[in-house]
N, C-alpha and C positions, 0 to 999 in steps of 0.2 A: 504494500500500500504506500503510495507516494507521501512524502513528508508534508507537502502543502495541503493534502486532504486531511491528514491527521491534525495539522495546525488549525485549519479553519473550523472543522467540526468540533475539535477540542475547545477552541475559543468560544464558539456558540454554546457549548455545553456548560462551560464555566459561567458565562453570562446568565444562562438559564438558572443556575443555582443561586447566583447573586440577586437576580431579579425576584425570584420567589422568596428568598430570605428577606429582602428589604420590604417587600409587600406585606408579608405576614408579620414581620417584626413591627412595622409601623401600624398596621391594622390593630393588632392586639395591644400594643402600647397605648394607642389612643382610645380604643373602645372596649378592651378586654374581651370577654366571651359573650358580647351582646349579639343576640340572634339577628336582629334587624341589620346591624352593621355588617355582619358576616354574609348575610344573604345579598345585600347590595354589592359588596365587594365581589362575591362569587359571580353574580350576574355580569358585572363589568369585566371581570378577568376571563370568564369562560364563555358566557353566552354571546358577548360582543365579538368574539373571534370569528364567528360565522360571517356577519356583514363586513367586518374588516378584511377577512380573507377574500371575499368576493370583490371588494374594491381593489385589493392588491392584484388579483387576477386580471381585472379590467385594465389596470395600469400596465400590467405585464403583457397584455395581448399584442400591442403594437411593438413590443420590444422583446420578442420571444427569446433571444439569446442573451439578454442583459440581466445582470444581477442588481441593477440600480434600484428598482422598486423594493426588492427584499431588503437591501441594505438600508434604504431610507426608513422603512417600517421598523427595522431593528434599532436604528438610531433614535427614532421618535419614541419607541418603547422605553429605551433607557432614559431618555429625557423626562418623559412623563412619570416614570417610576421614581426617579430621584426627586423631582419636584413634589410628587404626590406624597412621598414619605415625610415631607415637612409640612404639607398643606392639608391633604385629604386622601384617605384610602380609596376614594372614588377615582381620583386621578391616577394613583398607583395601580389600581385595577385596570384602568384603561391602558396604562403603560404596559402592564403584564400582557394584555390581549394583543397590543400592537407588536410587542417583541416576539411573542409566540408565533404570530402570523409571519413576520419577517424572517425570524430565525428558522421557523419550520420550513418555509419555502426555500430558503438557502440550503438547508440540510437536505431536503428532498432533491433539490437540483444537484447537489454534490453526490448524493447517494446514487441517483439515476445516471448521471454522467459517467461515473466511474465504476458502474456495475457492482455496487456494494450490496444490492439485494436486501436492503433493510438494516444492514449493520449500522450505518450512520444514524438512522432514525432511533435505534435503540440507545446508542451512545448519547444522542442529544436529549432524549426525554428523561433518562435515568437520574441526572443530578438534581432535578427539581425536588425530588423527595427529601434530599439532604437540606436544601434551602428552606423548605417548609418546616422540617423537624427542628433545625437550629433556630429558626425564627420563633417557634413556639417555646423553645427551651430558654431563650435569652431575652425575651421581650421585657421581663421584669428587672433586668439588671440595672444597677445604678449608673453604669457606663453607657447607657443607651445613646446619648448624644454623640459620644466618641465613636461608637460602633456604627451608627448611622452615617457619620461623616466619612469614616474609612471605607465603608462599603460603597457609598455614593462615589467617592473618589476612584475606587477600583472600577466601578461601572463606567465612569467617564473615560478612563484610560482604555478599558476594553472596547468601548465604542470607537475610539480613535483607531485602535489596533484593528478592529473589524473593517473599517473603511479602507485602511491600508492593505489588509490581507486580501480583500475582494477586488481591489483595483485591477482592472485589466482582465478579470476572469469572465467567463461566459458559460451559459448552460445551453443544452440542446433539448428543447421541448418538442416532443413528437406526439402526433395524434394517435389514438388507439382505434383499431378497427373493431367494430362491434355495435350492438344496438342497445337502446335504453332498456330493452327487455332483459338483457344480460346484466346491465349495470345497476339498475334500481334495486333489485332484490339483494345484490351484494352490499350496496350502501346501507339498506335497511338492516340487514343482518349485522354488519359491523357496528352500526349505531346502537343496536340493542345490546351487543356484547359490551360496549363501553359503558352503557347505562348500568348494566349488571356489575361491571368491575368497580364503578364509582360507588354503588350501593354497598358492595362487599367491603371495599377499603374503608368506608366511613362508618358503616353500620354494624359490622361484625366485631364483637368484643372478645378479646382473649383474656382469660383470667390471669395469665402470667405477665401481661403487658403493663407492668407498674414499675416506676422508677426510670431514671435516665438511661441506664445500661440496656434495659429491655426495649425502650423506645428506639435507641440508636441501632440495636441489632435488627429490629423489625424494619427500620428505615433502610439499613444496608441491604437486607434481603429483598426489599421492594425494588430498590435501585438496581441491584444485581440482576434481578429477574427481568427488568425492562431492557437492560443492556444485553443480557444473554439471549432473549427471544429473537432478536435480529440475527445474531451470529448463528444460532442453531438452525433457524429457518433457511439461512443462506447456505449452510453446510449440509444439512440433512434433508431439506425440503420443507415446504410450508405445512403440508398435511401431516407429515410424521411429527413435526414439532407441536402442532395443535393437539394431536391425539395423545402423545406421550405426556406433554406438560399438563394438560387439563385432566386426564385420567388420574395421574399421580396427585395432582392438586386435590381432586375430589377425595381420594383416599386419605391424604394427610389432613384435610379439613375435618374428617371424622374423628381424628384424635387431636384436634386443634388446640385443646386446652392443656396439652403437654407442649412445653416450649419448643423443643426440637421439631415436633410435627407442625406446630403453628408457623414457625419460621420457614420450614420447607414449603408449606402451603402458600405462604405469601410470595415466596420466590417464584414458584411454578405458576401461580395464577397471574402474576404480573408480567409473565412472558408474553401475554396476549397484547400488551400495549404496542410494541413496534409492529406486530403482525397486522393489527387492524389499520394502523397508519400506512403500512406498505401496501396492503390490499386496496385501500381507497386511493392512494397515490397512483396505483397501477391502473385502476379503472377510470380515474379522472385525471389523466396526465396534463390536460390543458388548463385545469383549475386546481392546482395544488393548494392554494390558500384556502379556497372554499372547502376542499376535502379535509384539510386540517381543522377548519372551523366547525365542520359538521360534528366531528368527534369530540371537540372540546365542549360544544353545546350539549352533547350526550353526557359528558361529565357533569354538567350543571343539572341536567334532568335527573340523573342518578342521585345527585345531592339532595334534591327536594324531598323525597320520602324520608330521608334521615333528618332533615331540618324540621319536618313537621311530625316527627315521632312515629311514623308508620313503619320504619325499618331502622330501629335504634337499639344498641346493646343486644344484638341478636347472638345467640350461641353459635359457634362455628360449625357444630354438627346438629342438624343436617344442612343448615342454610348454605354454608360454604360449599359443601359437596354438591348440592342441587344447582347452585349458581355455576359451578365449574362444569357440570355435565350439560346444562342448557347452553352455556357459552361454547362448549365443544361442538354441539350440534349446529349452532348458528355459524360458527367460524368455518366448519367443514362445508356447509352450504355456501357461504360467501366465497370461499376458495374455489369451489366447483363452478359457481357462476362467473367468477373472475378468470377462470381458465388457468388457475395456478396449481402446480404440482406439489 
């Protein structure tokens, strides 16, 4: 793998973790665990990615080989996040949405151009889990002003580095042969899988998940699963990865209140993250921003049952096992409709 690919995707992954950290850190610092504020932030950060992604695709339409629209959205996301951390979580949520659209499209372009088959997508999405976890762990610190300043400065420097790194680069966006009859069912299935993953991640409660060490271990397994999904799918095939990861996930969820089993379930279940992104990027090659936004909107939809207490503090068995098996069926269907082996 070329050094410049590693540098660009690695840089976007680093920014992802910093953006998520600063957003969560400032949100909980200002509002604590206030349900209304969290709902508003999640709407801005996740639901707005769909219209933002569509706008990005429209800007990209007449510049098919240009990285400029994706870079501009990335820079705007960093700017809004930094300003929002000092002013309002609404602005930082908008910044999060803008960055994810821009960074997501740049990552999809790099992944596609260099035949990475989803590896880059897994690496890009994984560090966000660490950003969220550390934001929640540190928001009550007395050094909040210093931390916010340092992270903001790091984001600004990363923004400059991004502009330099992508200067002179280009992508090759190619159209897909196929009909909406093939594409729409695949989109719907991937959307439902992400809704279920969002519900599981937020609503399933593990009895062992208490204390900083347990939180960090579960975060590490979540991030590792997201990264590993792309690599396994590229090496072993999409369908084999779906079957193995989700069947094993269902089994481990049945014993999820044992720490080792619960951690394994988290790792395996989160392997679906880059798979759904890759499948949608594959069936919607001309609209990568909208494809990314559809799935982040699904994250927001999956959050709503948890927010309103319909799926909250649920026991991992059998809920996790059922969600894993339903996700397996949906993803196999999506892969079949997408024509992916």
